[in-house]
N, C-alpha and C positions, 0 to 999 in steps of 0.2 A: 723147180722154184728158182727164181733169180735173186741174187744178193740184194739188188736195189729194191725188191719186194719184202725185204725182211730187215729185222733189227738184230743188232748183236746183243745176245743174252749173256755170254761169258765164254769160259774156256775150260776144257777138261784138264784138269791140274794134275792128277795123279792116281794111280791105281789105289783101290781101298781094300780089296781082298783077294785071295787067290782063286775066287770064282767069277772074276771079270768085273766086279763093281768098280765104279770109278767115283772120284770126287770132282765136281764141276764148280769152279769159282763163279759165282753169278754177280754181274756188274749192275747191281740194282739197289736201290734203297729199301725195296719191299720184296725180300726173296720168298716170303710165304705165299706170294701170288703165283709162284711157278712150281709149288710143291707137288701138284698133282697132275701134271703134264701127261698126255697120251704119248706125245712124240716131239722130238726136236729135230732141227737140220744140223748136222755136223759137216763142217767144211772139210772135205778130203780132196786132195790134188786140185784145189780151186774150183771144186764143184760142191753144191749143197746136196747131202745125201739124208734121206729121211732115216732116223733110228727111232724105233718104238721102244717105249719104256715098260718094263715089267713093273718095277716098283722104284719109289724114290722117297727120300725123307731129308729134312733140313739137318745140316751137320755143322755145329759151331758157327752160327750167325750167317756168313756169306757163302757157304758151301752147300751144294746138294748132292747127297749120296745117291747115285743112280745105277740101276741094274737094267741094262738094255737087253732086249730079245737078241739073241744070236750073239751075244758077247759073253762066252762062259768060261774063258780061261784067262790067265795073265798075259799070255801072247795076244790074244784078241784085244784086250784092254790096252797093252803096249801101243798097238797099231793106232789107237785114237787119242792117246794121251798128247796134250799140247794142242789139239785141234779146237778151233772156235765153234761156239754153239749160236745158232740164229732161230728166231721164230717169225712167222709172218707179222707184217706191220699191223693187219687187222686185230692181232691179239694184244697190242698194246693198250693198257688202260687209257680211257679218255681222260684228258686233263681239261680243267676249266680255270677261269679266272687268269691269273698272271703266271700260272704254271705252263711250261711247254716243254715240248721234245726239241732237241736241237734240230733234227731234220724237218720239223714242222714249220720252222719260221724262214727256212731257205727261200728266198724270192720275195719275201715281205718286205715293205718299205720301212725305213726308220723315219719317224717324225719326231722332231724336237719340238717341245712346247714353245720355245722362243724363236728357233729358226725355221720351222716348217720341216718339209721333206729334206732329209740329208742324203738319202741314196737307197740302194736296194741291197739287202743282205745276200752276199754271194756264198759265204760259208761261215762255219764257226770254228775258230782255233781254240781248241781245249788242251793244247800241249802245254800251256803256260800255267803259272800259278792261278791266275784270274782268266776264266774263258773269255774270248773277244768275239764280238760281232765283226766280221769283215765285210765292210759296206762299200760298195762301188759308187763313186759320184763323179760322173763324166770323165771316166776313165781313171780317177784317183782312188786309191785304195785308203779308206779310213778305218782305223781300228778303234772299236767302242768297247770299253770294259762291260761285261754283263754283271752289273752290280744291282741288287734289288732296290737299293736307294734311288737309282737313276730311272728305274722302270715304273712307269705309270699304268700302262695298259697293253694287253696283247689283244688287238681287234682282229679276230679270226675272220669275221665277215668281210672286212675291208683289207685284209692282208697287211695290216700295219703293226709296228711295234713302236708305241708312243713312249717317249722318254723325256725327261728333264735332265738335260746334260750340263755339266758345270760350263760356265762361260770361259771360252778359249779352246776347249777340246777340239771342237769341229774346225775352227778357224785356223789352227795350227797345221792343219792339212790342206788348206784351200788358199 
């Protein structure tokens, strides 16, 4: 399985028991969706390796207590602590309306209600306090805050994000 075909689920945070159980931090708003998984991909040396789950249960909101097959000792658990967890993209729950996954809108056009087509979403910067659409317009990068108030519609059919941007935001880049 290639990393491009998967989504980041979380990270194995620490050992939980002397029998090889681990606690995984889940990077999701709905951890209960992932409580009964049969397997996950664990990133080991830049490769995704399938790990089969014997049992799992939610632990303190964002953590999943996992017992993997063939991870039976503290030493086995130590070997995977700190590694990232991935699942195939097809396992993501479908979103509708104005909810979207960041990877889903890459390549979509941003259309402003007032100005028309602003450009194409090249990537999303989520390292800032407010995530930003990084939009390319004829070689110029435009940073647009992902604020619900600005978002009118996610048009999946036509691959567009329709927005009502404040006057002057786009103009300051062009």
